[in-house]
C-alpha positions as CSV (number, residue, x, y, z in Angstrom):
1,M,170.7,46.0,33.6
2,N,172.0,42.6,32.5
3,Y,170.5,40.8,29.5
4,K,170.7,37.1,28.6
5,I,170.3,35.9,25.0
6,E,166.9,34.3,24.5
7,K,167.3,33.5,20.8
8,V,168.4,35.0,17.4
9,E,165.9,35.2,14.6
10,K,167.5,35.1,11.1
11,L,165.2,36.7,8.5
12,T,165.4,37.1,4.7
13,V,163.2,40.1,4.2
14,G,162.0,41.8,1.1
15,T,159.5,44.7,0.5
16,S,156.7,42.5,2.0
17,A,157.0,42.7,5.8
18,Q,157.6,39.7,8.1
19,S,156.6,39.6,11.8
20,V,158.7,38.4,14.7
21,M,157.0,37.6,18.0
22,V,159.2,39.3,20.6
23,S,156.5,38.8,23.3
24,G,157.4,41.8,25.4
25,L,161.1,41.0,25.6
26,A,163.9,43.4,24.6
27,C,165.6,43.0,21.2
28,L,168.3,44.4,18.9
29,I,167.9,44.5,15.2
30,Q,170.8,44.2,12.7
31,N,170.7,45.0,9.0
32,N,173.4,42.9,7.3
33,S,172.8,44.3,3.8
34,D,175.4,46.4,2.0
35,S,172.8,48.4,0.1
36,A,169.2,47.9,1.4
37,A,167.5,49.8,4.2
38,V,165.5,47.9,6.8
39,Y,162.3,49.3,8.3
40,F,160.7,48.2,11.5
41,K,157.8,49.0,13.8
42,E,155.6,47.5,16.5
43,K,152.6,45.9,14.8
44,R,150.3,45.1,17.7
45,Y,148.7,48.6,18.1
46,D,147.4,49.1,14.5
47,G,147.9,45.7,12.8
48,T,149.8,47.5,10.0
49,D,153.0,46.0,8.6
50,A,156.3,48.0,8.5
51,S,157.1,49.8,5.3
52,S,159.3,52.7,4.1
53,A,156.3,55.0,4.7
54,N,155.7,54.1,8.4
55,G,158.7,52.3,9.7
56,Y,161.9,53.4,11.5
57,A,164.9,52.9,9.2
58,I,168.1,51.1,9.8
59,A,170.8,52.1,7.2
60,P,172.7,49.4,5.3
61,G,175.1,47.6,7.6
62,G,173.5,49.3,10.7
63,Q,171.8,48.2,13.8
64,T,169.9,49.4,16.8
65,T,172.2,50.4,19.6
66,I,169.9,50.1,22.6
67,P,167.6,47.2,23.4
68,L,164.0,47.9,22.4
69,V,160.9,46.2,23.8
70,A,158.2,44.9,21.4
71,M,155.4,42.4,21.3
72,E,155.0,41.8,17.5
73,L,157.8,43.4,15.5
74,S,157.2,44.0,11.8
75,V,160.2,44.2,9.6
76,A,160.5,45.1,5.9
77,A,163.4,46.1,3.5
78,S,163.9,48.2,0.5
79,A,165.1,45.2,-1.5
80,A,164.5,41.5,-1.8
81,S,166.6,38.9,0.1
82,T,167.8,41.3,2.8
83,D,169.6,39.6,5.7
84,V,168.1,40.8,9.0
85,R,168.9,39.5,12.5
86,V,166.8,40.0,15.5
87,L,168.5,39.3,18.8
88,I,165.9,38.7,21.4
89,L,167.0,39.3,25.0
90,D,165.6,38.6,28.4
91,T,166.6,40.4,31.6
92,E,168.3,38.7,34.4
């Protein structure tokens, strides 16, 4: 499958979650921190923000390796001012 870049969302995330509207497209998530973990989850089903208790973790300097599809992605981190990038992709 081929993907085209729709857009890149640059987030500065802390322990309070932020939402990214992915709108059913595929995405990759990158944690640019050297020390903080990033947690993410789909928010649309339960309306609950991502946290260390319920989110999928990305280690410092890590990223997802396969495109994931989401509607409303919730992203939080273990520390303030964590640089997170969400690459939103569309299929060709």
